[in-house]
N, CA, C and O atoms as a GROMACS GRO file, in nm:
protein
  416
    1MET      N    1   0.083  -0.119   0.000
    1MET     CA    2   0.000   0.000   0.000
    1MET      C    3   0.087   0.124   0.000
    1MET      O    4   0.192   0.130   0.063
    2HIS      N    5   0.039   0.221  -0.071
    2HIS     CA    6   0.109   0.349  -0.076
    2HIS      C    7   0.036   0.450   0.011
    2HIS      O    8  -0.087   0.460   0.008
    3GLU      N    9   0.116   0.523   0.088
    3GLU     CA   10   0.055   0.630   0.167
    3GLU      C   11   0.037   0.752   0.079
    3GLU      O   12   0.118   0.781  -0.009
    4ILE      N   13  -0.070   0.821   0.104
    4ILE     CA   14  -0.096   0.945   0.031
    4ILE      C   15  -0.024   1.057   0.104
    4ILE      O   16  -0.046   1.080   0.223
    5ALA      N   17   0.062   1.126   0.032
    5ALA     CA   18   0.138   1.235   0.093
    5ALA      C   19   0.046   1.354   0.118
    5ALA      O   20  -0.037   1.391   0.035
    6ARG      N   21   0.062   1.412   0.236
    6ARG     CA   22  -0.015   1.532   0.268
    6ARG      C   23   0.053   1.651   0.203
    6ARG      O   24   0.176   1.654   0.192
    7PRO      N   25  -0.025   1.747   0.160
    7PRO     CA   26   0.037   1.866   0.101
    7PRO      C   27   0.114   1.944   0.208
    7PRO      O   28   0.072   1.952   0.324
    8LEU      N   29   0.225   2.001   0.168
    8LEU     CA   30   0.306   2.080   0.260
    8LEU      C   31   0.241   2.215   0.283
    8LEU      O   32   0.187   2.276   0.191
    9LYS      N   33   0.247   2.260   0.407
    9LYS     CA   34   0.196   2.392   0.439
    9LYS      C   35   0.312   2.490   0.434
    9LYS      O   36   0.422   2.459   0.479
   10GLY      N   37   0.286   2.607   0.381
   10GLY     CA   38   0.388   2.710   0.376
   10GLY      C   39   0.395   2.787   0.506
   10GLY      O   40   0.308   2.774   0.592
   11GLY      N   41   0.499   2.866   0.519
   11GLY     CA   42   0.511   2.954   0.635
   11GLY      C   43   0.582   2.890   0.752
   11GLY      O   44   0.635   2.779   0.742
   12ARG      N   45   0.582   2.962   0.862
   12ARG     CA   46   0.648   2.917   0.985
   12ARG      C   47   0.558   2.823   1.062
   12ARG      O   48   0.436   2.824   1.046
   13PRO      N   49   0.619   2.740   1.146
   13PRO     CA   50   0.539   2.656   1.235
   13PRO      C   51   0.456   2.743   1.329
   13PRO      O   52   0.495   2.855   1.361
   14PHE      N   53   0.344   2.691   1.374
   14PHE     CA   54   0.256   2.764   1.464
   14PHE      C   55   0.334   2.810   1.587
   14PHE      O   56   0.404   2.730   1.650
   15GLY      N   57   0.322   2.935   1.620
   15GLY     CA   58   0.388   2.991   1.738
   15GLY      C   59   0.530   3.038   1.716
   15GLY      O   60   0.589   3.100   1.805
   16ALA      N   61   0.587   3.009   1.599
   16ALA     CA   62   0.725   3.052   1.572
   16ALA      C   63   0.728   3.202   1.544
   16ALA      O   64   0.638   3.256   1.480
   17LYS      N   65   0.832   3.266   1.592
   17LYS     CA   66   0.847   3.409   1.569
   17LYS      C   67   0.954   3.432   1.463
   17LYS      O   68   1.049   3.355   1.452
   18SER      N   69   0.937   3.539   1.387
   18SER     CA   70   1.037   3.570   1.285
   18SER      C   71   1.146   3.661   1.338
   18SER      O   72   1.249   3.680   1.273
   19SER      N   73   1.124   3.719   1.455
   19SER     CA   74   1.228   3.804   1.512
   19SER      C   75   1.228   3.792   1.663
   19SER      O   76   1.131   3.746   1.724
   20ASP      N   77   1.337   3.834   1.723
   20ASP     CA   78   1.353   3.830   1.867
   20ASP      C   79   1.400   3.969   1.909
   20ASP      O   80   1.508   4.012   1.867
   21PRO      N   81   1.323   4.040   1.990
   21PRO     CA   82   1.359   4.178   2.025
   21PRO      C   83   1.497   4.191   2.090
   21PRO      O   84   1.568   4.288   2.063
   22ALA      N   85   1.537   4.097   2.173
   22ALA     CA   86   1.669   4.105   2.238
   22ALA      C   87   1.780   4.092   2.135
   22ALA      O   88   1.882   4.161   2.144
   23ILE      N   89   1.762   4.004   2.039
   23ILE     CA   90   1.861   3.987   1.934
   23ILE      C   91   1.868   4.113   1.848
   23ILE      O   92   1.976   4.159   1.814
   24ALA      N   93   1.752   4.167   1.813
   24ALA     CA   94   1.749   4.289   1.731
   24ALA      C   95   1.816   4.405   1.803
   24ALA      O   96   1.891   4.481   1.741
   25ARG      N   97   1.791   4.420   1.934
   25ARG     CA   98   1.854   4.530   2.010
   25ARG      C   99   2.005   4.512   2.018
   25ARG      O  100   2.080   4.608   2.005
   26ALA      N  101   2.051   4.388   2.039
   26ALA     CA  102   2.194   4.362   2.048
   26ALA      C  103   2.263   4.388   1.914
   26ALA      O  104   2.372   4.444   1.910
   27PHE      N  105   2.198   4.349   1.805
   27PHE     CA  106   2.258   4.376   1.674
   27PHE      C  107   2.263   4.526   1.649
   27PHE      O  108   2.364   4.577   1.600
   28GLY      N  109   2.156   4.595   1.681
   28GLY     CA  110   2.154   4.740   1.666
   28GLY      C  111   2.262   4.807   1.747
   28GLY      O  112   2.327   4.900   1.699
   29ALA      N  113   2.283   4.760   1.869
   29ALA     CA  114   2.388   4.816   1.955
   29ALA      C  115   2.526   4.792   1.894
   29ALA      O  116   2.615   4.876   1.906
   30ALA      N  117   2.544   4.677   1.830
   30ALA     CA  118   2.672   4.648   1.764
   30ALA      C  119   2.697   4.745   1.649
   30ALA      O  120   2.808   4.794   1.632
   31VAL      N  121   2.593   4.772   1.571
   31VAL     CA  122   2.606   4.866   1.459
   31VAL      C  123   2.640   5.005   1.512
   31VAL      O  124   2.732   5.070   1.462
   32VAL      N  125   2.567   5.050   1.614
   32VAL     CA  126   2.592   5.184   1.671
   32VAL      C  127   2.735   5.192   1.725
   32VAL      O  128   2.805   5.290   1.698
   33THR      N  129   2.777   5.091   1.799
   33THR     CA  130   2.911   5.091   1.858
   33THR      C  131   3.018   5.100   1.750
   33THR      O  132   3.111   5.181   1.760
   34MET      N  133   3.006   5.017   1.648
   34MET     CA  134   3.106   5.017   1.542
   34MET      C  135   3.101   5.145   1.459
   34MET      O  136   3.204   5.193   1.413
   35ARG      N  137   2.982   5.198   1.440
   35ARG     CA  138   2.970   5.324   1.365
   35ARG      C  139   3.037   5.437   1.441
   35ARG      O  140   3.109   5.518   1.382
   36ARG      N  141   3.014   5.443   1.570
   36ARG     CA  142   3.075   5.550   1.652
   36ARG      C  143   3.227   5.533   1.659
   36ARG      O  144   3.301   5.631   1.654
   37GLU      N  145   3.273   5.409   1.671
   37GLU     CA  146   3.418   5.384   1.672
   37GLU      C  147   3.482   5.430   1.542
   37GLU      O  148   3.594   5.480   1.541
   38ALA      N  149   3.409   5.414   1.431
   38ALA     CA  150   3.460   5.455   1.300
   38ALA      C  151   3.437   5.604   1.275
   38ALA      O  152   3.481   5.659   1.174
   39ARG      N  153   3.367   5.670   1.368
   39ARG     CA  154   3.335   5.813   1.357
   39ARG      C  155   3.262   5.845   1.227
   39ARG      O  156   3.299   5.935   1.152
   40ILE      N  157   3.159   5.765   1.203
   40ILE     CA  158   3.075   5.781   1.084
   40ILE      C  159   2.936   5.821   1.131
   40ILE      O  160   2.883   5.763   1.225
   41SER      N  161   2.878   5.920   1.067
   41SER     CA  162   2.741   5.959   1.102
   41SER      C  163   2.644   5.853   1.051
   41SER      O  164   2.675   5.776   0.960
   42GLN      N  165   2.528   5.851   1.111
   42GLN     CA  166   2.425   5.756   1.068
   42GLN      C  167   2.390   5.781   0.921
   42GLN      O  168   2.373   5.687   0.844
   43GLU      N  169   2.378   5.906   0.885
   43GLU     CA  170   2.343   5.940   0.746
   43GLU      C  171   2.451   5.894   0.648
   43GLU      O  172   2.419   5.838   0.543
   44SER      N  173   2.577   5.916   0.682
   44SER     CA  174   2.687   5.872   0.595
   44SER      C  175   2.692   5.720   0.583
   44SER      O  176   2.715   5.667   0.474
   45LEU      N  177   2.671   5.652   0.694
   45LEU     CA  178   2.672   5.505   0.690
   45LEU      C  179   2.559   5.454   0.602
   45LEU      O  180   2.579   5.364   0.520
   46ALA      N  181   2.441   5.510   0.619
   46ALA     CA  182   2.327   5.467   0.538
   46ALA      C  183   2.355   5.489   0.390
   46ALA      O  184   2.327   5.402   0.307
   47LEU      N  185   2.410   5.605   0.356
   47LEU     CA  186   2.441   5.637   0.217
   47LEU      C  187   2.544   5.538   0.161
   47LEU      O  188   2.526   5.486   0.051
   48SER      N  189   2.650   5.514   0.236
   48SER     CA  190   2.755   5.421   0.192
   48SER      C  191   2.704   5.277   0.180
   48SER      O  192   2.747   5.202   0.092
   49ALA      N  193   2.612   5.240   0.268
   49ALA     CA  194   2.558   5.104   0.267
   49ALA      C  195   2.446   5.085   0.165
   49ALA      O  196   2.408   4.973   0.134
   50GLY      N  197   2.395   5.196   0.112
   50GLY     CA  198   2.287   5.187   0.014
   50GLY      C  199   2.153   5.153   0.076
   50GLY      O  200   2.070   5.086   0.015
   51VAL      N  201   2.133   5.200   0.201
   51VAL     CA  202   2.004   5.179   0.268
   51VAL      C  203   1.950   5.315   0.312
   51VAL      O  204   2.026   5.411   0.324
   52ASP      N  205   1.821   5.322   0.334
   52ASP     CA  206   1.761   5.446   0.382
   52ASP      C  207   1.808   5.475   0.524
   52ASP      O  208   1.827   5.383   0.604
   53ARG      N  209   1.826   5.603   0.556
   53ARG     CA  210   1.866   5.641   0.691
   53ARG      C  211   1.762   5.597   0.792
   53ARG      O  212   1.797   5.555   0.903
   54SER      N  213   1.634   5.606   0.755
   54SER     CA  214   1.529   5.565   0.849
   54SER      C  215   1.536   5.414   0.876
   54SER      O  216   1.511   5.370   0.989
   55TYR      N  217   1.570   5.336   0.775
   55TYR     CA  218   1.587   5.191   0.794
   55TYR      C  219   1.704   5.164   0.888
   55TYR      O  220   1.693   5.083   0.979
   56LEU      N  221   1.817   5.232   0.864
   56LEU     CA  222   1.933   5.213   0.950
   56LEU      C  223   1.901   5.253   1.093
   56LEU      O  224   1.944   5.187   1.188
   57GLY      N  225   1.824   5.360   1.110
   57GLY     CA  226   1.783   5.402   1.244
   57GLY      C  227   1.702   5.295   1.314
   57GLY      O  228   1.721   5.270   1.433
   58LYS      N  229   1.612   5.231   1.241
   58LYS     CA  230   1.531   5.123   1.300
   58LYS      C  231   1.620   5.005   1.340
   58LYS      O  232   1.601   4.945   1.445
   59VAL      N  233   1.716   4.973   1.254
   59VAL     CA  234   1.809   4.864   1.287
   59VAL      C  235   1.887   4.899   1.413
   59VAL      O  236   1.899   4.817   1.504
   60GLU      N  237   1.939   5.022   1.419
   60GLU     CA  238   2.019   5.064   1.535
   60GLU      C  239   1.936   5.066   1.664
   60GLU      O  240   1.990   5.039   1.772
   61ARG      N  241   1.808   5.097   1.654
   61ARG     CA  242   1.722   5.099   1.773
   61ARG      C  243   1.668   4.961   1.809
   61ARG      O  244   1.600   4.945   1.911
   62GLY      N  245   1.696   4.862   1.726
   62GLY     CA  246   1.647   4.727   1.752
   62GLY      C  247   1.502   4.708   1.715
   62GLY      O  248   1.436   4.616   1.763
   63GLU      N  249   1.453   4.796   1.629
   63GLU     CA  250   1.313   4.787   1.586
   63GLU      C  251   1.297   4.701   1.462
   63GLU      O  252   1.184   4.674   1.418
   64GLY      N  253   1.406   4.658   1.406
   64GLY     CA  254   1.400   4.574   1.287
   64GLY      C  255   1.526   4.489   1.278
   64GLY      O  256   1.633   4.532   1.321
   65ALA      N  257   1.514   4.372   1.224
   65ALA     CA  258   1.628   4.283   1.206
   65ALA      C  259   1.662   4.281   1.057
   65ALA      O  260   1.579   4.244   0.975
   66PRO      N  261   1.784   4.320   1.022
   66PRO     CA  262   1.822   4.325   0.881
   66PRO      C  263   1.841   4.187   0.821
   66PRO      O  264   1.874   4.091   0.891
   67ASN      N  265   1.819   4.178   0.691
   67ASN     CA  266   1.847   4.052   0.622
   67ASN      C  267   1.997   4.045   0.593
   67ASN      O  268   2.070   4.140   0.620
   68ILE      N  269   2.042   3.934   0.539
   68ILE     CA  270   2.185   3.913   0.518
   68ILE      C  271   2.243   4.015   0.420
   68ILE      O  272   2.359   4.055   0.436
   69VAL      N  273   2.167   4.057   0.322
   69VAL     CA  274   2.216   4.157   0.227
   69VAL      C  275   2.246   4.287   0.300
   69VAL      O  276   2.350   4.348   0.278
   70ALA      N  277   2.155   4.330   0.386
   70ALA     CA  278   2.176   4.454   0.462
   70ALA      C  279   2.294   4.439   0.558
   70ALA      O  280   2.370   4.534   0.575
   71VAL      N  281   2.310   4.324   0.620
   71VAL     CA  282   2.424   4.302   0.711
   71VAL      C  283   2.555   4.318   0.634
   71VAL      O  284   2.648   4.383   0.683
   72VAL      N  285   2.564   4.259   0.517
   72VAL     CA  286   2.686   4.268   0.436
   72VAL      C  287   2.710   4.412   0.393
   72VAL      O  288   2.823   4.460   0.399
   73ARG      N  289   2.606   4.482   0.350
   73ARG     CA  290   2.622   4.621   0.306
   73ARG      C  291   2.663   4.711   0.422
   73ARG      O  292   2.752   4.796   0.407
   74ILE      N  293   2.600   4.694   0.537
   74ILE     CA  294   2.633   4.777   0.654
   74ILE      C  295   2.776   4.750   0.700
   74ILE      O  296   2.851   4.844   0.727
   75SER      N  297   2.813   4.624   0.709
   75SER     CA  298   2.949   4.592   0.754
   75SER      C  299   3.053   4.646   0.656
   75SER      O  300   3.156   4.699   0.698
   76SER      N  301   3.026   4.633   0.528
   76SER     CA  302   3.119   4.685   0.428
   76SER      C  303   3.134   4.836   0.441
   76SER      O  304   3.245   4.888   0.432
   77ALA      N  305   3.023   4.906   0.462
   77ALA     CA  306   3.027   5.051   0.479
   77ALA      C  307   3.099   5.090   0.608
   77ALA      O  308   3.154   5.200   0.618
   78LEU      N  309   3.099   5.001   0.707
   78LEU     CA  310   3.173   5.025   0.831
   78LEU      C  311   3.322   4.994   0.815
   78LEU      O  312   3.402   5.025   0.903
   79GLY      N  313   3.357   4.933   0.702
   79GLY     CA  314   3.496   4.898   0.678
   79GLY      C  315   3.539   4.770   0.746
   79GLY      O  316   3.657   4.752   0.777
   80CYS      N  317   3.444   4.682   0.771
   80CYS     CA  318   3.476   4.555   0.835
   80CYS      C  319   3.402   4.442   0.764
   80CYS      O  320   3.319   4.466   0.676
   81SER      N  321   3.432   4.322   0.803
   81SER     CA  322   3.363   4.206   0.747
   81SER      C  323   3.230   4.184   0.819
   81SER      O  324   3.210   4.232   0.931
   82ALA      N  325   3.142   4.112   0.754
   82ALA     CA  326   3.016   4.076   0.819
   82ALA      C  327   3.045   3.992   0.944
   82ALA      O  328   2.975   4.003   1.044
   83ALA      N  329   3.149   3.910   0.937
   83ALA     CA  330   3.186   3.827   1.052
   83ALA      C  331   3.226   3.913   1.171
   83ALA      O  332   3.193   3.880   1.285
   84SER      N  333   3.298   4.022   1.146
   84SER     CA  334   3.338   4.112   1.256
   84SER      C  335   3.217   4.178   1.320
   84SER      O  336   3.211   4.192   1.442
   85LEU      N  337   3.122   4.219   1.237
   85LEU     CA  338   3.000   4.281   1.290
   85LEU      C  339   2.920   4.180   1.372
   85LEU      O  340   2.869   4.213   1.479
   86VAL      N  341   2.909   4.059   1.321
   86VAL     CA  342   2.836   3.954   1.394
   86VAL      C  343   2.909   3.918   1.523
   86VAL      O  344   2.845   3.890   1.624
   87GLN      N  345   3.042   3.917   1.520
   87GLN     CA  346   3.117   3.888   1.643
   87GLN      C  347   3.090   3.995   1.748
   87GLN      O  348   3.072   3.963   1.866
   88ARG      N  349   3.086   4.122   1.708
   88ARG     CA  350   3.055   4.229   1.803
   88ARG      C  351   2.914   4.211   1.858
   88ARG      O  352   2.890   4.228   1.977
   89PHE      N  353   2.820   4.175   1.769
   89PHE     CA  354   2.683   4.147   1.813
   89PHE      C  355   2.682   4.038   1.919
   89PHE      O  356   2.617   4.052   2.023
   90GLU      N  357   2.755   3.928   1.894
   90GLU     CA  358   2.757   3.816   1.988
   90GLU      C  359   2.813   3.858   2.123
   90GLU      O  360   2.763   3.814   2.227
   91GLU      N  361   2.916   3.941   2.123
   91GLU     CA  362   2.974   3.989   2.249
   91GLU      C  363   2.870   4.068   2.328
   91GLU      O  364   2.855   4.049   2.449
   92ILE      N  365   2.798   4.155   2.260
   92ILE     CA  366   2.695   4.236   2.326
   92ILE      C  367   2.580   4.148   2.372
   92ILE      O  368   2.532   4.162   2.485
   93TYR      N  369   2.535   4.058   2.286
   93TYR     CA  370   2.421   3.972   2.319
   93TYR      C  371   2.452   3.882   2.437
   93TYR      O  372   2.371   3.868   2.528
   94ARG      N  373   2.569   3.820   2.436
   94ARG     CA  374   2.607   3.731   2.547
   94ARG      C  375   2.629   3.810   2.675
   94ARG      O  376   2.594   3.764   2.783
   95GLY      N  377   2.687   3.928   2.664
   95GLY     CA  378   2.711   4.012   2.780
   95GLY      C  379   2.583   4.061   2.844
   95GLY      O  380   2.579   4.084   2.965
   96ALA      N  381   2.478   4.076   2.765
   96ALA     CA  382   2.350   4.124   2.818
   96ALA      C  383   2.285   4.021   2.909
   96ALA      O  384   2.207   4.057   2.997
   97GLY      N  385   2.317   3.894   2.889
   97GLY     CA  386   2.256   3.790   2.970
   97GLY      C  387   2.328   3.764   3.102
   97GLY      O  388   2.282   3.684   3.183
   98GLN      N  389   2.440   3.832   3.123
   98GLN     CA  390   2.519   3.808   3.243
   98GLN      C  391   2.498   3.919   3.345
   98GLN      O  392   2.498   4.037   3.310
   99GLU      N  393   2.479   3.882   3.469
   99GLU     CA  394   2.468   3.975   3.580
   99GLU      C  395   2.368   4.087   3.555
   99GLU      O  396   2.393   4.203   3.586
  100GLY      N  397   2.255   4.051   3.499
  100GLY     CA  398   2.149   4.149   3.479
  100GLY      C  399   2.179   4.253   3.374
  100GLY      O  400   2.118   4.360   3.373
  101GLY      N  401   2.275   4.223   3.286
  101GLY     CA  402   2.309   4.318   3.180
  101GLY      C  403   2.191   4.345   3.090
  101GLY      O  404   2.105   4.259   3.070
  102VAL      N  405   2.187   4.462   3.035
  102VAL     CA  406   2.078   4.501   2.946
  102VAL      C  407   2.137   4.551   2.817
  102VAL      O  408   2.235   4.626   2.818
  103VAL      N  409   2.079   4.510   2.707
  103VAL     CA  410   2.123   4.561   2.578
  103VAL      C  411   2.079   4.706   2.569
  103VAL      O  412   1.962   4.737   2.590
  104PRO      N  413   2.173   4.796   2.537
  104PRO     CA  414   2.137   4.939   2.529
  104PRO      C  415   2.029   4.966   2.428
  104PRO      O  416   1.988   5.081   2.410
   0.00000   0.00000   0.00000
Protein backbone atom coordinates (compact mmCIF):
# COMPACT_ATOMS: atom_id res chain seq x y z
CA MET A 1 0.00 0.00 0.00
CA HIS A 2 1.09 3.49 -0.76
CA GLU A 3 0.55 6.30 1.67
CA ILE A 4 -0.95 9.45 0.31
CA ALA A 5 1.38 12.35 0.93
CA ARG A 6 -0.15 15.32 2.68
CA PRO A 7 0.37 18.66 1.01
CA LEU A 8 3.06 20.80 2.60
CA LYS A 9 1.96 23.92 4.39
CA GLY A 10 3.88 27.10 3.76
CA GLY A 11 5.11 29.53 6.35
CA ARG A 12 6.48 29.17 9.85
CA PRO A 13 5.39 26.56 12.35
CA PHE A 14 2.57 27.64 14.64
CA GLY A 15 3.88 29.91 17.38
CA ALA A 16 7.25 30.52 15.72
CA LYS A 17 8.47 34.09 15.69
CA SER A 18 10.37 35.70 12.85
CA SER A 19 12.28 38.04 15.12
CA ASP A 20 13.53 38.31 18.67
CA PRO A 21 13.59 41.78 20.25
CA ALA A 22 16.69 41.05 22.38
CA ILE A 23 18.61 39.87 19.34
CA ALA A 24 17.49 42.89 17.31
CA ARG A 25 18.54 45.30 20.10
CA ALA A 26 21.95 43.62 20.48
CA PHE A 27 22.58 43.76 16.74
CA GLY A 28 21.54 47.40 16.65
CA ALA A 29 23.88 48.16 19.55
CA ALA A 30 26.72 46.48 17.64
CA VAL A 31 26.06 48.66 14.59
CA VAL A 32 25.92 51.83 16.71
CA THR A 33 29.11 50.91 18.58
CA MET A 34 31.06 50.17 15.42
CA ARG A 35 29.70 53.24 13.65
CA ARG A 36 30.75 55.49 16.52
CA GLU A 37 34.18 53.84 16.72
CA ALA A 38 34.60 54.55 13.00
CA ARG A 39 33.35 58.13 13.57
CA ILE A 40 30.75 57.81 10.84
CA SER A 41 27.41 59.59 11.01
CA GLN A 42 24.25 57.56 10.68
CA GLU A 43 23.43 59.40 7.46
CA SER A 44 26.87 58.72 5.95
CA LEU A 45 26.72 55.05 6.90
CA ALA A 46 23.27 54.68 5.38
CA LEU A 47 24.41 56.37 2.17
CA SER A 48 27.55 54.21 1.92
CA ALA A 49 25.58 51.04 2.67
CA GLY A 50 22.87 51.87 0.14
CA VAL A 51 20.04 51.79 2.68
CA ASP A 52 17.61 54.46 3.82
CA ARG A 53 18.66 56.41 6.91
CA SER A 54 15.29 55.65 8.49
CA TYR A 55 15.87 51.91 7.94
CA LEU A 56 19.33 52.13 9.50
CA GLY A 57 17.83 54.02 12.44
CA LYS A 58 15.31 51.23 13.00
CA VAL A 59 18.09 48.64 12.87
CA GLU A 60 20.19 50.64 15.35
CA ARG A 61 17.22 50.99 17.73
CA GLY A 62 16.47 47.27 17.52
CA GLU A 63 13.13 47.87 15.86
CA GLY A 64 14.00 45.73 12.87
CA ALA A 65 16.28 42.83 12.06
CA PRO A 66 18.22 43.25 8.81
CA ASN A 67 18.47 40.52 6.22
CA ILE A 68 21.85 39.13 5.18
CA VAL A 69 22.16 41.57 2.27
CA ALA A 70 21.76 44.54 4.62
CA VAL A 71 24.24 43.02 7.11
CA VAL A 72 26.86 42.68 4.36
CA ARG A 73 26.22 46.21 3.06
CA ILE A 74 26.33 47.77 6.54
CA SER A 75 29.49 45.92 7.54
CA SER A 76 31.19 46.85 4.27
CA ALA A 77 30.27 50.51 4.79
CA LEU A 78 31.73 50.25 8.31
CA GLY A 79 34.96 48.98 6.78
CA CYS A 80 34.76 45.55 8.35
CA SER A 81 33.63 42.06 7.47
CA ALA A 82 30.16 40.76 8.19
CA ALA A 83 31.86 38.27 10.52
CA SER A 84 33.38 41.12 12.56
CA LEU A 85 30.00 42.81 12.90
CA VAL A 86 28.36 39.54 13.94
CA GLN A 87 31.17 38.88 16.43
CA ARG A 88 30.55 42.29 18.03
CA PHE A 89 26.83 41.47 18.13
CA GLU A 90 27.57 38.17 19.88
CA GLU A 91 29.74 39.89 22.49
CA ILE A 92 26.95 42.36 23.25
CA TYR A 93 24.21 39.72 23.19
CA ARG A 94 26.07 37.31 25.47
CA GLY A 95 27.11 40.12 27.80
CA ALA A 96 23.49 41.24 28.18
CA GLY A 97 22.57 37.90 29.71
CA GLN A 98 25.19 38.08 32.43
CA GLU A 99 24.68 39.75 35.80
CA GLY A 100 21.49 41.49 34.79
CA GLY A 101 23.09 43.18 31.80
CA VAL A 102 20.78 45.00 29.47
CA VAL A 103 21.23 45.61 25.78
CA PRO A 104 21.37 49.39 25.29
